[in-house]
LOZA-594279 format. One record per residue (C-alpha): residue in one letter; x, y, z. Coordinates in steps of 0.25 Angstrom, whole numbers, plus 5000, padded with zeros to 4 digits. Example, Ala and Ser with C-alpha at 12.3 -4.5 7.8 and 13.67 -1.06 7.14 Angstrom:
a504949825031;s505549965029;
This chain:
m504751115133;t503751125121;p502251135124;f502150995118;d503050935128;q502451015140;k501050965136;f501450815137;i502450825149;e501350885157;n500450765154;p500550655165;q500050555154;f501250585145;l502250575156;n501650445160;w501850395145;v503250435145;f503750385159;k502750275164;s501850225153;n500850115153;p499850055143;v498750155147;v499650275145;e500250215132;i498850205126;y498550345129;w499750405122;e499550305110;h498150365108;y498750505111;l499750495100;i498750435090;e497850555092;n498950655092;p499850615081;q500450755079;e501050745093;a501550605092;d503050635088;q503250745098;l502550675110;l503350545108;e504650625107;l504350695120;k504050555126;a505350505121;r506150625128;l505450605141;t505650455141;e507150475140;l507050545154;r506350425160;f506950395174;s506950285184;n506150275197;d507450285205;i507550395216;m508150525211;t508950635218;i508450775217;s509550815207;e509250695199;k507750735198;e508150885195;e509050825184;l507950745178;g507050865178;i508050945170;r508250825160;i506850815157;t506550965155;s507850985147;r507550875137;l506150935135;n506651075133;r507751055123;e506851105112;v506451235119;k507151365114;h508051455122;n506951565123;k506051485131;r506951465143;r505951525153;l504851435149;i505851315149;l506251345163;n504851335168;t504651215161;l505951155166;m505551175180;k504151115178;y504650985172;a505850975181;a504850965192;v504050865184;a505350775183;l505550795198;i504150745201;f504450625192;a505750595200;a505150615213;i504150505211;g505250415205;g504450385192;l503650445181;v502250405186;v501450525182;y499950505185;f500050545200;n501250635199;i501150735187;d500050845186;r499250795197;g498250905196;n497950855182;i497950705184;y496450695183;q496450755169;q497650665165;f496850535168;a495550595162;q496250595149;q496550445150;t495150395147;n495550355133;q496550255139;v495450165144;p495250055133;s493850065127;s493749915126;v493649905141;q492249895146;g492449865161;p493149945172;l494649965168;l495849975178;i497050045172;t498150005182;s499350095185;s500250005176;g499250035164;e498649905163;n497149905159;v496349805168;n494849775163;l494049745176;k492949685168;k491949685179;s490949805177;n490949825193;s492449805196;t493349815208;v494749855209;d495549845222;y496949915225;s496849895241;k497849775241;s499149835238;g499949795226;t498649735219;v497349775212;v496249675214;l495249685202;n493749635204;n494249555216;d494749445207;s496049495200;v497349565205;l498249665198;k499649705204;t499949845205;t501249915199;e502349975208;d502050115203;a500550095205;s500450205216;t500850315207;v500250275194;m498750275192;n497650165190;q496350195183;l495050125185;v494050145173;i492650115174;p491850125161;y490350145160;g489550025165;n490549985176;q490950015190;s492149985199;r492649985213;i494050005216;v494849995230;l496050085230;s497350055237;d496850135250;n495550055250;t494750175245;v493550115237;v493050185224;w491850145216;l491950195201;n490650215193;a490450185178;g491250285169;s492350315180;r493850305182;l494750305194;v496250335193;y497050305206;p498450245210;t498650105215;q499150155229;f498950295236;n500350325239;r500250485239;k499750585249;t498350575243;r497550465237;e497150515223;v496150455213;l495550515200;l494050485197;f493350495184;g491850465185;e491250415198;g491750355210;y491350325224;f492550325234;e492650265248;v493950325252;t494850255263;k495150355273;n496550405274;p496750545281;e498250555276;k497950525262;p496750595256;f495950525244;i495750625232;v494850595220;k495150675209;t494150715198;s494050805186;n493750925194;l493850885209;d494650825219;i493950745230;r494850725243;v494450635254;l495150555266;g494150445267;t492650445262;k491550395253;f491150485241;n490750475226;i491250565215;s490650575201;t491550645191;y491150595177;a491750685166;e490450695159;d489750745172;n489750895175;v489750875190;i490750805199;q489950745211;t490650705224;v489750645234;l490250615248;k489650495256;e490550485268;g491750565274;s492250695268;v492850745254;a493450875249;v493150905235;r494051005228;r493951065214;n495251035205;g495951165203;a495351235215;g495951355221;l496751365233;f495651425241;e494551335235;k493951245246;d493651095245;i492251045246;i492150965258;m491050865257;k490150795268;p489450655266;n488250665257;q488650785250;m488950795235;a489950895229;s489550925214;f490650995206;d490151055193;k491251045182;t490751155174;t490651265185;s491751205194;q490751225206;s490351125217;k489151105226;i488851015238;q487550955240;e486950855250;v486650715244;d486450565248;a487850515244;n487250375243;y486550415230;y487950445224;t488650315228;l487550205225;w488150185211;t489250105218;k488150005221;g487450005207;l486350105211;l486150245206;s485350345215;f484950485210;e484150595216;e483750715208;i484850695198;d484850735183;f484350625175;v485650635166;r486550605178;v485850475180;i485950435166;k487450465166;k487550365177;l486750265170;e487650285157;r488850255165;f488350135173;y487750065161;n488750115150;i487650165142;s487250295135;i485950365138;n485450495131;f484350595133;s483350625122;d482950745130;p484150825137;q483150885147;k482950745152;e484350745157;i484150845168;i482850795175;r483150755189;i482850615194;s482950525207;g483050375209;k483950255211;l484450155201;d484950015203;l485950005192;k486149855194;r484749845187;s484649835172;r484849955164;k483449945159;e482849945173;v483750065177;m483250145164;e481750105167;y481950165181;l482550295176;e481450305165;k480450315177;v481250405185;s481550505174;m480250485166;s481050455153;r481350335144;f482650265141;e482650225126;r483750125122;v484550165110;n485450045110;e486149955120;n486850065127;q486150195123;y484850255128;t484050375126;i483150445137;k481850485131;
């Protein structure tokens, strides 16, 4: 097993390209080969070797699964020299186990089955797969189809089994393997969306956000991945916990209402609980590290730099009004309000004086009003002036 082979065999995106590709995955690897031409020949040769070992979804016996593991690993290790036998033995065991996982699920659907602990990072790398020409919310289905939802405030509904209802007026059929392959709902700046998952959980997604989820929750837990900001109203199911995975935290609930803000550019992840109870756990937490158990009207703030969390009492309504087109803030850094405006209006706002970023302001904005009215209000609250540079760029003086 060469280091090159190991690097890509441990990558779920690569395995998906080999065994269960779709247009989205093909676009990703086309870009990768263009950007890394020095790896092209070796990568395509590895893909060809693995493709030869493709197998059907038929039920396999234990002996057949073991034989498959041996076939895969022996093919990959032909070029390894005799003096590396100890290393080979460890590698064989590792990849034989991978092969058994494949056989156990009856097909090579890797997003929810390989490297579960790193699945968030794998999807975080897929941002370049989203077509730049798409302006409105984009649904990437489990079959790899890109569906432009067009409306800036769109709706997606999976609550009726076998179909997806878009904006209450069009219907898509789901694929047979939709319970194990992931969908993605991508919300560009200047847009918002509401999605009803198959268990009737409702999620509002704010501008600049992305939700990754299966069409059906057929596992012991209901897991979704969140990038950006989302407000969740989770359908209660004591036998199947709902888990929201973020870059640094897992939020585990049975049924409740809460808001999570986990934008990549923000240093702090904020979890605000409105109803019920949630358990917040740091990724990579040790065996004896306790979860943070939250109560209604509490906010858990996790600092990405220090990996420290703190709990404070808040009015949860302040953090959920964005779902109604309102923005409330109390003693908050001016720059955080500006970031929300940038996402909502899809504009760029710069500070001429960096000291202005950290002043703390309070107020309430009706984002359904014109951009000009909102900025005039902020000028009064912050005692500053918005100077227009061009249609989508402003400077705060």
